N, CA, C and O atoms as a printed pandas DataFrame, in Angstrom:
     atom_number atom_name residue_name chain_id  residue_number  x_coord  y_coord  z_coord
0              1         N          MET        A               1   92.958   88.652   71.930
1              2        CA          MET        A               1   93.010   89.021   73.336
2              3         C          MET        A               1   92.908   87.757   74.183
3              4         O          MET        A               1   92.038   86.923   73.934
4              5         N          PRO        A               2   93.781   87.600   75.184
5              6        CA          PRO        A               2   93.745   86.376   75.985
6              7         C          PRO        A               2   92.504   86.328   76.862
7              8         O          PRO        A               2   91.931   87.355   77.224
8              9         N          ASP        A               3   92.111   85.118   77.189
9             10        CA          ASP        A               3   90.965   84.943   78.085
10            11         C          ASP        A               3   91.358   85.371   79.483
11            12         O          ASP        A               3   92.344   84.873   80.026
12            13         N          LEU        A               4   90.606   86.284   80.077
13            14        CA          LEU        A               4   90.870   86.764   81.426
14            15         C          LEU        A               4   90.080   85.920   82.416
15            16         O          LEU        A               4   88.959   85.506   82.120
16            17         N          PRO        A               5   90.657   85.659   83.599
17            18        CA          PRO        A               5   89.901   84.885   84.593
18            19         C          PRO        A               5   88.690   85.682   85.081
19            20         O          PRO        A               5   88.726   86.910   85.165
20            21         N          LYS        A               6   87.642   84.971   85.393
21            22        CA          LYS        A               6   86.435   85.626   85.891
22            23         C          LYS        A               6   86.682   86.143   87.294
23            24         O          LYS        A               6   87.405   85.525   88.076
24            25         N          ARG        A               7   86.084   87.269   87.607
25            26        CA          ARG        A               7   86.300   87.874   88.921
26            27         C          ARG        A               7   85.705   87.049   90.050
27            28         O          ARG        A               7   86.279   86.982   91.137
28            29         N          ASP        A               8   84.578   86.431   89.810
29            30        CA          ASP        A               8   83.921   85.679   90.876
30            31         C          ASP        A               8   84.266   84.190   90.814
31            32         O          ASP        A               8   83.555   83.364   91.386
32            33         N          ALA        A               9   85.344   83.851   90.128
33            34        CA          ALA        A               9   85.769   82.452   90.059
34            35         C          ALA        A               9   86.309   82.030   91.429
35            36         O          ALA        A               9   86.952   82.827   92.111
36            37         N          PRO        A              10   86.054   80.793   91.832
37            38        CA          PRO        A              10   86.572   80.342   93.134
38            39         C          PRO        A              10   88.091   80.277   93.111
39            40         O          PRO        A              10   88.702   80.063   92.064
40            41         N          GLU        A              11   88.684   80.465   94.268
41            42        CA          GLU        A              11   90.134   80.424   94.390
42            43         C          GLU        A              11   90.613   78.985   94.227
43            44         O          GLU        A              11   89.847   78.050   94.460
44            45         N          PRO        A              12   91.880   78.795   93.827
45            46        CA          PRO        A              12   92.395   77.432   93.632
46            47         C          PRO        A              12   92.283   76.560   94.869
47            48         O          PRO        A              12   92.073   75.353   94.751
48            49         N          THR        A              13   92.420   77.149   96.068
49            50        CA          THR        A              13   92.314   76.328   97.280
50            51         C          THR        A              13   90.893   75.797   97.438
51            52         O          THR        A              13   90.688   74.699   97.956
52            53         N          GLU        A              14   89.924   76.573   96.994
53            54        CA          GLU        A              14   88.535   76.112   97.093
54            55         C          GLU        A              14   88.274   74.991   96.100
55            56         O          GLU        A              14   87.489   74.086   96.380
56            57         N          LEU        A              15   88.924   75.042   94.944
57            58        CA          LEU        A              15   88.727   74.013   93.936
58            59         C          LEU        A              15   89.320   72.677   94.381
59            60         O          LEU        A              15   88.764   71.619   94.086
60            61         N          SER        A              16   90.443   72.729   95.087
61            62        CA          SER        A              16   91.111   71.495   95.486
62            63         C          SER        A              16   90.422   70.827   96.672
63            64         O          SER        A              16   90.699   69.670   96.987
64            65         N          GLY        A              17   89.537   71.548   97.316
65            66        CA          GLY        A              17   88.837   70.976   98.458
66            67         C          GLY        A              17   89.580   71.169   99.759
67            68         O          GLY        A              17   89.140   70.672  100.796
68            69         N          ALA        A              18   90.713   71.889   99.736
69            70        CA          ALA        A              18   91.465   72.146  100.957
70            71         C          ALA        A              18   90.682   73.115  101.840
71            72         O          ALA        A              18   90.017   74.016  101.328
72            73         N          PRO        A              19   90.753   72.942  103.156
73            74        CA          PRO        A              19   90.016   73.851  104.042
74            75         C          PRO        A              19   90.571   75.269  103.947
75            76         O          PRO        A              19   91.775   75.466  103.789
76            77         N          ARG        A              20   89.689   76.239  104.044
77            78        CA          ARG        A              20   90.119   77.632  103.988
78            79         C          ARG        A              20   90.840   78.007  105.276
79            80         O          ARG        A              20   90.642   77.393  106.325
80            81         N          GLU        A              21   91.672   79.020  105.169
81            82        CA          GLU        A              21   92.435   79.490  106.319
82            83         C          GLU        A              21   91.473   80.140  107.320
83            84         O          GLU        A              21   90.617   80.938  106.939
84            85         N          THR        A              22   91.621   79.797  108.588
85            86        CA          THR        A              22   90.747   80.384  109.600
86            87         C          THR        A              22   91.233   81.781  109.953
87            88         O          THR        A              22   92.363   82.156  109.642
88            89         N          GLU        A              23   90.386   82.526  110.591
89            90        CA          GLU        A              23   90.727   83.895  111.003
90            91         C          GLU        A              23   91.916   83.902  111.964
91            92         O          GLU        A              23   92.788   84.765  111.866
92            93         N          ALA        A              24   91.954   82.948  112.885
93            94        CA          ALA        A              24   93.061   82.869  113.851
94            95         C          ALA        A              24   94.381   82.578  113.138
95            96         O          ALA        A              24   95.408   83.168  113.471
96            97         N          GLU        A              25   94.359   81.674  112.160
97            98        CA          GLU        A              25   95.581   81.366  111.415
98            99         C          GLU        A              25   96.053   82.589  110.643
99           100         O          GLU        A              25   97.248   82.883  110.599
100          101         N          ARG        A              26   95.110   83.297  110.039
101          102        CA          ARG        A              26   95.454   84.490  109.285
102          103         C          ARG        A              26   96.086   85.546  110.201
103          104         O          ARG        A              26   97.074   86.182  109.836
104          105         N          ARG        A              27   95.500   85.725  111.399
105          106        CA          ARG        A              27   96.048   86.692  112.358
106          107         C          ARG        A              27   97.448   86.291  112.814
107          108         O          ARG        A              27   98.339   87.133  112.928
108          109         N          ARG        A              28   97.634   84.980  113.077
109          110        CA          ARG        A              28   98.954   84.493  113.487
110          111         C          ARG        A              28   99.994   84.749  112.397
111          112         O          ARG        A              28  101.106   85.195  112.677
112          113         N          ARG        A              29   99.617   84.460  111.152
113          114        CA          ARG        A              29  100.532   84.666  110.037
114          115         C          ARG        A              29  100.848   86.146  109.865
115          116         O          ARG        A              29  101.987   86.514  109.579
116          117         N          ARG        A              30   99.838   86.995  110.040
117          118        CA          ARG        A              30  100.028   88.444  109.925
118          119         C          ARG        A              30  100.933   88.966  111.047
119          120         O          ARG        A              30  101.815   89.790  110.806
120          121         N          ASP        A              31  100.710   88.482  112.273
121          122        CA          ASP        A              31  101.545   88.890  113.408
122          123         C          ASP        A              31  103.003   88.522  113.173
123          124         O          ASP        A              31  103.908   89.318  113.425
124          125         N          ARG        A              32  103.219   87.288  112.681
125          126        CA          ARG        A              32  104.593   86.858  112.411
126          127         C          ARG        A              32  105.230   87.739  111.340
127          128         O          ARG        A              32  106.393   88.124  111.463
128          129         N          PHE        A              33  104.474   88.057  110.292
129          130        CA          PHE        A              33  104.991   88.915  109.229
130          131         C          PHE        A              33  105.361   90.296  109.772
131          132         O          PHE        A              33  106.432   90.816  109.458
132          133         N          LEU        A              34  104.484   90.893  110.585
133          134        CA          LEU        A              34  104.758   92.227  111.121
134          135         C          LEU        A              34  105.943   92.217  112.076
135          136         O          LEU        A              34  106.718   93.173  112.108
136          137         N          ARG        A              35  106.096   91.141  112.860
137          138        CA          ARG        A              35  107.264   91.014  113.738
138          139         C          ARG        A              35  108.552   90.952  112.934
139          140         O          ARG        A              35  109.529   91.625  113.261
140          141         N          GLU        A              36  108.551   90.133  111.868
141          142        CA          GLU        A              36  109.734   90.012  111.030
142          143         C          GLU        A              36  110.030   91.319  110.303
143          144         O          GLU        A              36  111.194   91.671  110.112
144          145         N          LEU        A              37  108.997   92.034  109.900
145          146        CA          LEU        A              37  109.192   93.317  109.237
146          147         C          LEU        A              37  109.831   94.328  110.185
147          148         O          LEU        A              37  110.749   95.051  109.796
148          149         N          ALA        A              38  109.353   94.381  111.420
149          150        CA          ALA        A              38  109.930   95.292  112.406
150          151         C          ALA        A              38  111.379   94.921  112.699
151          152         O          ALA        A              38  112.233   95.793  112.853
152          153         N          GLU        A              39  111.647   93.629  112.776
153          154        CA          GLU        A              39  113.017   93.169  113.018
154          155         C          GLU        A              39  113.926   93.563  111.855
155          156         O          GLU        A              39  115.064   93.978  112.074
156          157         N          ALA        A              40  113.441   93.439  110.637
157          158        CA          ALA        A              40  114.240   93.819  109.463
158          159         C          ALA        A              40  114.504   95.319  109.455
159          160         O          ALA        A              40  115.595   95.757  109.091
160          161         N          ARG        A              41  113.514   96.104  109.853
161          162        CA          ARG        A              41  113.709   97.558  109.911
162          163         C          ARG        A              41  114.754   97.929  110.960
163          164         O          ARG        A              41  115.599   98.792  110.720
164          165         N          GLU        A              42  114.697   97.281  112.119
165          166        CA          GLU        A              42  115.686   97.549  113.166
166          167         C          GLU        A              42  117.090   97.191  112.692
167          168         O          GLU        A              42  118.043   97.930  112.936
168          169         N          LEU        A              43  117.209   96.059  112.016
169          170        CA          LEU        A              43  118.510   95.651  111.494
170          171         C          LEU        A              43  119.019   96.664  110.465
171          172         O          LEU        A              43  120.192   97.037  110.482
172          173         N          ARG        A              44  118.142   97.101  109.579
173          174        CA          ARG        A              44  118.540   98.091  108.573
174          175         C          ARG        A              44  118.982   99.389  109.243
175          176         O          ARG        A              44  119.947  100.015  108.806
176          177         N          ASP        A              45  118.282   99.794  110.299
177          178        CA          ASP        A              45  118.660  101.021  111.011
178          179         C          ASP        A              45  120.025  100.889  111.667
179          180         O          ASP        A              45  120.785  101.856  111.715
180          181         N          ARG        A              46  120.345   99.700  112.175
181          182        CA          ARG        A              46  121.666   99.496  112.779
182          183         C          ARG        A              46  122.771   99.482  111.729
183          184         O          ARG        A              46  123.871   99.983  111.965
184          185         N          VAL        A              47  122.469   98.904  110.569
185          186        CA          VAL        A              47  123.478   98.767  109.524
186          187         C          VAL        A              47  123.692  100.086  108.782
187          188         O          VAL        A              47  124.806  100.379  108.348
188          189         N          GLN        A              48  122.637  100.878  108.635
189          190        CA          GLN        A              48  122.726  102.140  107.893
190          191         C          GLN        A              48  122.262  103.290  108.783
191          192         O          GLN        A              48  121.175  103.827  108.570
192          193         N          PRO        A              49  123.067  103.682  109.778
193          194        CA          PRO        A              49  122.619  104.695  110.733
194          195         C          PRO        A              49  122.342  106.058  110.091
195          196         O          PRO        A              49  121.428  106.760  110.524
196          197         N          ARG        A              50  123.108  106.443  109.073
197          198        CA          ARG        A              50  122.883  107.756  108.454
198          199         C          ARG        A              50  121.530  107.799  107.750
199          200         O          ARG        A              50  120.794  108.781  107.847
200          201         N          ARG        A              51  121.221  106.725  107.045
201          202        CA          ARG        A              51  119.926  106.672  106.358
202          203         C          ARG        A              51  118.783  106.645  107.368
203          204         O          ARG        A              51  117.744  107.267  107.144
204          205         N          ALA        A              52  118.966  105.931  108.476
205          206        CA          ALA        A              52  117.937  105.872  109.516
206          207         C          ALA        A              52  117.721  107.249  110.128
207          208         O          ALA        A              52  116.589  107.642  110.408
208          209         N          ARG        A              53  118.811  107.978  110.335
209          210        CA          ARG        A              53  118.699  109.323  110.922
210          211         C          ARG        A              53  117.938  110.258  109.982
211          212         O          ARG        A              53  117.055  110.992  110.424
212          213         N          THR        A              54  118.271  110.237  108.701
213          214        CA          THR        A              54  117.558  111.111  107.757
214          215         C          THR        A              54  116.091  110.705  107.649
215          216         O          THR        A              54  115.220  111.564  107.504
216          217         N          ALA        A              55  115.812  109.413  107.719
217          218        CA          ALA        A              55  114.417  108.964  107.671
218          219         C          ALA        A              55  113.653  109.469  108.893
219          220         O          ALA        A              55  112.501  109.887  108.777
220          221         N          ARG        A              56  114.301  109.429  110.079
221          222        CA          ARG        A              56  113.660  109.950  111.296
222          223         C          ARG        A              56  113.384  111.437  111.162
223          224         O          ARG        A              56  112.299  111.906  111.506
224          225         N          LEU        A              57  114.373  112.187  110.657
225          226        CA          LEU        A              57  114.191  113.631  110.496
226          227         C          LEU        A              57  113.084  113.937  109.486
227          228         O          LEU        A              57  112.273  114.839  109.697
228          229         N          ARG        A              58  113.059  113.185  108.395
229          230        CA          ARG        A              58  112.015  113.382  107.379
230          231         C          ARG        A              58  110.628  113.101  107.963
231          232         O          ARG        A              58  109.670  113.832  107.709
232          233         N          HIS        A              59  110.543  112.029  108.747
233          234        CA          HIS        A              59  109.267  111.679  109.375
234          235         C          HIS        A              59  108.836  112.770  110.363
235          236         O          HIS        A              59  107.663  113.139  110.409
236          237         N          ALA        A              60  109.784  113.283  111.150
237          238        CA          ALA        A              60  109.465  114.349  112.110
238          239         C          ALA        A              60  108.967  115.593  111.382
239          240         O          ALA        A              60  108.019  116.240  111.827
240          241         N          MET        A              61  109.607  115.925  110.259
241          242        CA          MET        A              61  109.173  117.092  109.479
242          243         C          MET        A              61  107.762  116.880  108.936
243          244         O          MET        A              61  106.939  117.796  108.954
244          245         N          ARG        A              62  107.491  115.680  108.456
245          246        CA          ARG        A              62  106.129  115.378  107.951
246          247         C          ARG        A              62  105.104  115.522  109.056
247          248         O          ARG        A              62  104.018  116.059  108.834
248          249         N          MET        A              63  105.442  115.043  110.253
249          250        CA          MET        A              63  104.492  115.114  111.356
250          251         C          MET        A              63  104.270  116.555  111.804
251          252         O          MET        A              63  103.165  116.911  112.211
252          253         N          ARG        A              64  105.313  117.391  111.733
253          254        CA          ARG        A              64  105.148  118.785  112.111
254          255         C          ARG        A              64  104.272  119.548  111.140
255          256         O          ARG        A              64  103.524  120.442  111.537
256          257         N          THR        A              65  104.364  119.194  109.862
257          258        CA          THR        A              65  103.624  119.957  108.852
258          259         C          THR        A              65  102.257  119.332  108.555
259          260         O          THR        A              65  101.484  119.877  107.767
260          261         N          PHE        A              66  101.962  118.201  109.179
261          262        CA          PHE        A              66  100.676  117.544  108.931
262          263         C          PHE        A              66   99.555  118.298  109.634
263          264         O          PHE        A              66   99.693  118.689  110.793
264          265         N          ARG        A              67   98.461  118.499  108.940
265          266        CA          ARG        A              67   97.296  119.179  109.548
266          267         C          ARG        A              67   96.190  118.190  109.801
267          268         O          ARG        A              67   95.892  117.361  108.942
268          269         N          TRP        A              68   95.581  118.259  110.952
269          270        CA          TRP        A              68   94.478  117.375  111.294
270          271         C          TRP        A              68   93.248  117.854  110.675
271          272         O          TRP        A              68   92.193  117.241  110.843
């Protein structure tokens, strides 16, 4: 059986002595990712209108049948 890494082992960035990512940097990176994801979804909806329409209808049906 191969040796498994320990769960509480420090991350490679901590071993190299590089500074950890700050909360603001993480938020900025996350915001950029979510913006690009939304842009990709919009592009996909423009390129595949039939699939986008069925996805909208499926989502509407899910929301109608969802119980709080």
